[in-house]
C-alpha positions in Angstrom: 0.7 -0.7 14.3 -0.2 3.0 14.1 -1.9 4.1 17.3 -0.4 1.3 19.4 2.3 1.6 22.1 5.8 0.1 21.7 8.4 -0.6 24.4 12.1 -0.5 23.7 13.7 -2.7 26.3 17.0 -1.6 27.8 18.0 -5.1 28.7 18.8 -4.0 32.3 17.2 -5.4 35.4 18.3 -2.4 37.4 20.5 0.7 37.1 23.7 1.5 38.9 24.0 4.5 41.3 26.2 6.4 38.9 24.3 5.7 35.6 23.2 8.3 33.2 20.8 6.8 30.7 19.8 8.6 27.5 17.5 7.7 24.7 18.4 9.4 21.4 16.4 9.5 18.2 17.1 10.0 14.5 20.0 10.9 12.3 20.8 13.9 14.6 20.9 11.7 17.7 18.4 14.1 19.5 18.0 13.3 23.2 14.4 12.6 23.9 14.5 11.1 27.4 17.0 10.8 30.2 17.5 9.2 33.6 20.3 10.5 35.9 20.5 8.1 38.8 23.1 10.1 40.7 20.7 13.1 41.1 17.5 11.0 41.0 16.1 12.8 38.0 13.9 11.5 35.1 13.4 13.9 32.2 11.4 13.5 28.9 12.0 16.2 26.3 8.5 16.8 24.9 9.4 19.9 22.9 12.2 18.6 20.8 11.7 17.8 17.1 8.6 20.0 16.8 6.9 18.3 19.8 6.4 15.0 18.0 6.9 13.0 21.2 4.8 15.3 23.4 2.9 13.3 26.1 4.0 10.0 24.4 7.2 9.0 26.3 7.3 6.9 29.4 10.5 5.8 31.2 10.8 2.8 33.5 12.6 4.1 36.6 13.9 0.7 37.4 15.3 -0.5 34.1 15.4 2.6 31.9 13.3 1.0 29.2 11.3 3.5 27.0 7.7 3.2 26.0 6.3 5.3 23.2 2.5 5.6 23.2 0.0 6.4 20.4 2.6 5.9 17.7 2.5 7.7 14.4 4.5 7.5 11.2 6.6 10.4 12.3 8.0 8.2 15.2 9.6 5.8 12.7 13.4 5.7 12.8 16.4 4.7 14.8 16.5 4.8 18.6 19.8 4.5 20.5 20.1 3.8 24.2 23.3 5.3 25.7 24.5 4.5 29.1 27.2 6.8 30.4 27.8 8.0 26.8 28.2 4.5 25.4 25.7 3.0 23.0 24.3 -0.2 24.5 21.5 -1.0 22.1 19.9 0.4 19.0 16.4 -0.1 17.7 14.8 0.6 14.3 11.1 1.3 14.7 8.7 0.9 11.8 5.1 2.1 12.2 2.5 0.2 10.1 -0.7 1.9 8.9 -3.3 0.5 11.2 -5.9 0.4 8.5 -5.6 -2.8 6.5 -6.4 -2.5 2.8 -8.8 -5.3 1.9 -8.6 -6.7 -1.6 -10.7 -9.5 -3.1 -10.2 -11.4 -6.3 -11.9 -14.4 -8.0 -9.8 -17.6 -8.3 -7.8 -17.6 -11.5 -7.8 -13.9 -11.9 -4.9 -11.5 -11.2 -4.7 -9.0 -8.4 -2.4 -6.0 -8.0 -1.2 -4.6 -4.7 -0.5 -0.9 -5.2 2.6 0.6 -3.5 1.2 4.1 -4.1 4.6 5.2 -5.2 5.1 7.1 -8.5 8.8 6.3 -8.5 11.4 4.9 -6.3 14.4 6.6 -4.7 18.0 5.6 -5.5 18.5 4.0 -2.0 15.2 2.2 -1.8 14.9 -1.4 -0.9 11.3 -2.6 -1.3 10.3 -6.0 0.1 7.0 -7.9 -0.2 6.3 -10.4 2.6 3.5 -12.9 3.0 1.7 -14.7 5.8 2.0 -15.0 9.6 5.7 -15.8 9.2 6.4 -12.7 7.1 8.0 -14.8 4.4 9.9 -12.7 1.8 8.4 -13.3 -1.6 9.7 -10.4 -3.7 12.2 -7.6 -3.5 13.6 -4.6 -5.4 17.0 -3.2 -4.5 17.3 0.0 -6.4 20.9 0.6 -5.4 22.0 -2.7 -6.7 19.6 -2.5 -9.7 18.2 -5.9 -8.7 14.7 -7.3 -8.9 14.1 -10.7 -7.2 11.0 -12.9 -6.9 11.4 -15.9 -4.5 9.5 -18.6 -6.4 10.6 -21.5 -4.3 9.4 -20.4 -0.8 6.2 -21.8 0.8 6.4 -25.0 -1.3 6.4 -23.0 -4.6 2.9 -21.6 -4.3 4.0 -18.3 -6.0 6.0 -20.0 -8.7 5.6 -18.0 -12.1 2.9 -15.9 -10.5 4.6 -12.8 -9.2 5.3 -9.6 -11.2 7.0 -6.5 -9.8 6.6 -3.0 -11.3 10.2 -1.7 -11.6 9.0 1.9 -11.4 6.7 1.8 -8.4 7.4 -1.5 -6.7 3.7 -2.6 -6.9 3.1 -6.4 -6.9 0.8 -8.4 -9.2 -0.2 -12.0 -8.4 -1.4 -13.8 -11.5 -3.6 -16.9 -11.7 -4.6 -16.7 -8.0 -5.8 -19.7 -6.0 -7.2 -19.9 -2.5 -3.7 -20.6 -1.1 -2.7 -17.1 -2.1 -5.3 -15.6 0.3 -3.8 -13.9 3.4 -1.8 -10.9 4.6 0.8 -9.2 2.4 3.1 -6.6 3.9 5.0 -4.1 1.8 8.2 -2.8 3.5 9.9 0.4 2.2 13.2 -0.1 3.9 14.7 3.1 2.6 11.7 5.1 3.8 11.1 3.3 7.1 7.4 2.7 6.4 5.1 -0.1 5.5 1.7 -1.1 4.1 -0.5 -4.1 4.8 -3.0 -5.8 2.5 -5.4 -8.6 3.3 -6.2 -10.6 0.1 -9.3 -12.8 -0.2 -9.6 -15.2 -3.0 -13.0 -16.5 -3.9 -13.7 -19.8 -5.5 -15.0 -18.8 -9.0 -17.5 -21.7 -9.0 -18.9 -21.8 -5.5 -18.1 -18.5 -3.9 -18.7 -14.9 -4.9 -17.4 -11.5 -4.0 -19.5 -9.2 -1.7 -21.2 -7.3 -4.6 -22.0 -10.4 -6.6 -23.3 -12.2 -3.5 -25.7 -9.3 -2.7 -26.9 -9.3 -6.4 -27.6 -13.0 -6.3 -29.4 -12.7 -3.0 -31.7 -9.9 -4.4 -32.3 -12.0 -7.6 -33.2 -15.0 -5.5 -35.7 -12.9 -3.5 -37.3 -11.5 -6.7 -37.6 -15.0 -8.1 -39.3 -16.2 -4.8 -41.8 -13.3 -4.9 -42.6 -14.0 -8.6 -43.2 -17.7 -7.8 -45.6 -16.7 -5.0 -47.5 -14.4 -7.3 -47.9 -17.1 -9.9 -49.1 -19.6 -7.4 -51.7 -17.1 -6.0 -52.8 -16.3 -9.5 -53.3 -20.0 -10.3 -55.4 -20.5 -7.1 -57.6 -17.5 -7.9 -58.1 -18.7 -11.5 -59.2 -22.1 -10.5 -61.5 -20.7 -7.9 -63.2 -18.6 -10.5 
């Protein structure tokens, strides 16, 4: 999540006396951190890439693992760990907007989750995932010119209910029920970014959205006041 810290584990329990460990970032393989065990030197390169990693990198002097603090979208991308010039492990980091988008809908209505794209790039792969297990429910692969909805996952709860916009990748869920409530994650694989929505589905008979609930509460209060006034009026009239 944006603003959180993330640790990239080297997989080492300790380093050898002659190890030179480098962490590299992005398509240009820019060195952002280094440990040279032979000369007992640890270096973080704060000023590379316009200073995007300044005061954010921490190296474990025992294992060489890298921690990135206070992450932002500009830290998304590929990280390679090289030991003595050989790549040992690669990571792909995706930073999710920490502000969830809350969406509410009445049961039986449709709800649209907006990708905020005006159009997709030729190499985009867009995936929609649902729930704690991040189950894939819909996908657009622009390169292969393929749109797929996975109707049969999760016991078929989304069968005949999903529609993908082939221009923007936005997702619409039709004829919603309470079992469609939950967290939806949109992954832009070609862009290394993501969005998260929390959808609430209100029972159209028994439950109401926040605005309608407030209106009903106000109306109930007004009815109560009116009833008191009538009762007081009746008492006064009889007393007279």
